[in-house]
C-alpha positions in Angstrom: 137.0 129.7 92.9 135.1 126.5 92.5 135.1 123.6 95.0 137.4 121.3 92.9 140.1 123.9 92.6 139.8 124.7 96.3 140.2 121.0 97.3 143.2 120.6 95.0 144.9 123.7 96.5 144.2 122.5 100.0 145.7 119.1 99.3 148.8 120.6 97.7 149.3 123.0 100.7 148.8 120.0 103.1 151.3 117.9 101.2 153.9 120.8 101.4 153.3 121.8 105.0 152.6 118.6 106.9 156.1 117.1 106.4 157.6 120.2 107.9 155.2 120.0 110.9 156.1 116.4 111.4 159.8 117.1 111.2 159.5 120.0 113.7 157.6 117.8 116.1 160.1 115.0 115.8 163.0 117.4 116.4 161.3 118.8 119.6 160.8 115.2 120.8 164.4 114.3 120.0 165.8 117.4 121.7 163.7 116.7 124.8 165.0 113.2 125.0 168.6 114.4 124.5 168.3 116.9 127.4 166.7 114.2 129.6 169.6 111.8 128.8 172.0 114.6 129.9 170.1 115.2 133.1 170.0 111.4 133.7 173.8 111.2 133.2 174.2 113.9 135.8 171.8 112.4 138.3 173.8 109.1 138.2 176.7 111.1 139.6 174.4 112.7 142.2 174.6 116.1 140.4 172.1 118.6 139.1 172.6 120.5 135.9 172.4 124.2 136.5 173.5 125.5 133.1 173.0 123.5 129.8 172.8 123.8 126.1 172.1 121.4 123.3 172.6 121.4 119.5 171.6 118.7 117.1 172.6 115.4 118.7 174.8 116.8 121.5 174.1 118.2 124.9 176.4 119.8 127.4 175.7 120.9 131.0 177.4 122.1 134.1 176.7 121.5 137.8 178.1 124.7 139.2 177.8 123.4 142.8 179.6 120.1 142.3 181.9 121.7 139.8 181.3 118.9 137.2 180.8 119.2 133.4 178.6 116.7 131.6 178.4 115.8 127.9 176.0 113.6 126.0 176.1 112.7 122.3 173.8 110.4 120.4 174.9 109.1 117.0 172.2 106.9 115.5 171.8 104.2 118.1 175.1 104.9 119.9 174.9 107.0 123.1 178.0 108.6 124.6 177.8 110.0 128.1 180.9 111.7 129.6 181.6 113.9 132.6 184.6 115.6 134.1 185.3 117.0 137.5 186.6 120.5 137.0 188.4 120.4 140.3 190.8 117.8 138.7 191.3 119.8 135.5 194.2 122.2 134.8 192.8 123.8 131.6 190.3 123.3 128.8 191.3 123.8 125.2 189.4 123.9 122.0 190.1 120.9 119.8 189.9 121.9 116.1 191.5 119.2 113.9 191.6 120.0 110.2 193.6 119.2 107.1 194.1 121.0 103.7 191.7 120.2 101.0 192.7 117.9 98.1 192.1 120.6 95.6 195.5 122.3 94.9 193.9 125.5 93.5 192.0 126.2 96.8 193.7 126.9 100.1 190.6 125.7 102.0 190.8 123.4 104.9 188.6 120.5 105.8 187.5 120.4 109.5 187.8 116.8 110.8 187.0 117.2 114.5 185.8 119.8 116.9 185.6 119.4 120.6 186.8 120.3 124.1 190.1 118.8 125.4 190.6 118.8 129.2 194.2 118.6 130.6 194.2 117.0 134.1 196.2 118.4 137.0 197.6 114.9 137.6 200.2 114.4 134.8 199.8 110.7 135.0 196.1 110.9 133.8 195.2 111.1 130.1 193.5 114.1 128.5 189.7 113.9 128.2 187.9 114.9 125.0 184.3 115.8 124.5 183.9 115.4 120.7 181.2 117.8 119.3 181.9 117.1 115.6 183.5 114.4 113.6 183.6 114.5 109.8 183.3 110.7 109.7 179.9 110.9 111.4 178.5 114.1 109.9 179.3 116.0 106.7 178.2 119.5 107.6 178.9 121.7 110.5 175.9 123.4 112.1 177.1 125.5 115.0 179.4 122.9 116.7 182.5 125.2 116.5 180.6 128.1 118.1 179.2 125.9 120.8 182.7 124.4 121.6 184.2 127.9 121.7 181.5 129.2 124.1 181.9 126.2 126.5 185.7 126.4 126.4 185.3 130.0 127.6 182.8 129.1 130.3 184.9 126.2 131.6 188.2 128.3 131.6 186.5 131.1 133.5 185.3 128.5 136.0 188.8 127.0 136.3 190.3 130.5 136.9 187.9 131.1 139.9 187.6 127.6 141.4 191.0 126.2 142.2 192.4 129.5 143.5 189.6 130.0 146.0 189.5 126.4 147.2 193.3 125.8 147.6 194.0 128.5 150.2 190.9 127.6 152.2 192.1 124.0 152.6 195.5 125.1 153.6 194.1 127.5 156.2 191.7 124.9 157.4 194.6 122.5 158.2 196.6 125.3 159.9 193.7 126.2 162.1 193.1 122.7 163.5 195.2 121.6 166.4 194.4 118.1 167.7 190.6 117.8 167.5 189.9 121.5 168.3 190.0 124.4 165.9 192.2 127.2 166.8 190.2 130.4 166.8 191.4 134.0 167.4 189.9 136.3 170.0 188.5 138.5 167.3 186.7 135.5 165.7 185.4 134.5 169.1 184.0 138.0 169.7 182.3 137.9 166.3 180.7 134.5 167.0 179.6 135.3 170.6 178.5 138.8 169.8 
């Protein structure tokens, strides 16, 4: 192979490979910024994300100690940061809004929105929605449905465990306090004193 052919081949390879390298680097940078924005949203609420995940322009994370769920979405220059206290939530449902396609031959459906919908315990409060996908913003799905399903399951498992364990504790705590002094059984005193 002569030098001229080698140079032409090297330039062609560079022209084909370099754009993908630049795109990959930009995606890593964007993902890192997105995760940082999620962590910043949590730190504003004095929380620390212990479990998180991100996909494209959305990030979701959970502070398991504070029992709060955080969501961050970036659409072009618009940034949406939301959070919900799971101790105030009754249940979490999967939001999957769709409509039939305009083609009468097909029985396909067009997905319009995907997200998580939180129903508060207090019936006077409105539902909260974390919107993962909106067909008006993006044309193609790329894992948003699976991510929403996964987090609906995580949140509902957390909701099953959390309120049931906290509620009886608070009731017992109130029952064990008389005046300013806690009421302690003899058995508990023996365990404490040794």
